[in-house]
Every structure is written in C-alpha cells, then in structure tokens.
C-alpha positions as CSV (number, residue, x, y, z in Angstrom):
1,M,28.0,22.2,-21.8
2,I,26.6,21.9,-18.3
3,K,22.8,21.9,-17.9
4,H,22.3,21.3,-14.2
5,I,24.2,20.5,-11.0
6,H,22.3,18.1,-8.6
7,I,23.0,17.4,-5.0
8,A,23.6,13.6,-4.7
9,K,24.0,10.8,-2.3
10,N,26.7,8.2,-3.0
11,P,26.2,4.6,-1.8
12,S,29.8,4.5,-0.7
13,Y,32.1,6.9,1.1
14,P,32.1,9.9,1.0
15,P,28.3,9.8,1.1
16,Y,27.5,13.3,-0.5
17,G,28.5,15.1,-3.7
18,V,27.0,16.4,-6.9
19,I,26.0,15.0,-10.2
20,V,26.8,17.2,-13.2
21,E,24.2,16.9,-15.9
22,Y,25.3,17.9,-19.4
23,T,23.2,19.1,-22.3
24,D,24.1,15.9,-24.3
25,G,22.4,13.7,-21.6
26,R,25.5,12.6,-19.7
27,E,25.3,12.7,-15.9
28,L,28.6,12.4,-14.1
29,W,29.7,12.3,-10.5
30,D,31.9,15.3,-9.7
31,G,34.5,13.7,-7.4
32,D,35.9,17.1,-6.4
33,C,32.6,17.9,-4.6
34,A,32.5,14.6,-2.6
35,A,32.2,15.2,1.1
36,S,31.0,13.6,4.4
37,T,28.1,16.0,4.8
38,E,25.6,17.6,2.5
39,E,26.7,21.1,3.6
40,Q,30.4,20.4,2.7
41,A,29.3,19.0,-0.7
42,L,27.4,22.2,-1.4
43,A,30.3,24.3,-0.3
44,H,32.6,22.3,-2.7
45,A,30.0,22.7,-5.5
46,K,30.0,26.4,-5.1
47,E,33.8,26.5,-5.3
48,Q,33.9,24.2,-8.4
49,H,30.8,25.6,-10.2
50,P,30.5,29.2,-8.9
51,R,28.0,30.4,-11.5
52,R,25.7,27.4,-11.2
53,K,22.8,26.8,-8.8
54,V,22.7,23.3,-7.2
55,L,19.4,21.6,-7.6
56,M,18.3,20.2,-4.2
57,W,16.1,17.2,-3.5
58,D,12.8,19.1,-3.6
59,N,13.4,20.7,-7.0
60,P,11.2,19.2,-9.7
61,K,14.2,19.2,-12.1
62,H,16.4,17.1,-9.6
63,Y,17.3,13.8,-11.1
64,G,15.7,11.9,-8.2
65,N,12.3,13.4,-9.0
66,R,12.2,12.1,-12.6
67,K,9.6,9.5,-13.5
68,G,11.2,6.1,-13.2
69,A,14.1,7.3,-11.2
C-alpha cells in the first residue's frame, strides 16, 4: 500500500520524477512520472496517483528531510 509520494531529483536524465514510498518501507522510483522539469513531473504524478498529495522538498515528511538522508 502506498504511504507517500515524494518529488525527487534523479542524477541522470530525465532529472525529475517521484519516489513512491510504501507502508512496508520500500521506496521506488516511478518511471511513469519522470520528466525534464519539476512541473511536468508533478503533472505526471497527479495523473498516475490522482488521490495522492505529492510531498514537496519543504515538507518535513519528505525523504530528503530525514535524519541521515
């Protein structure tokens, strides 16, 4: 089951997308949301995960804001 959707930056191309965090601890890159801009990645995420809010960089639950991340 999906826990959170996180905006993400990929070190290769395309540079933006989302990480899908599952309740069992898995965090997987959603290739269907990969895009060349953050705005495009968010639009794809809304299409792929319409009932989920995407956690942005400033959200304390975002994976990049975890201790040790």
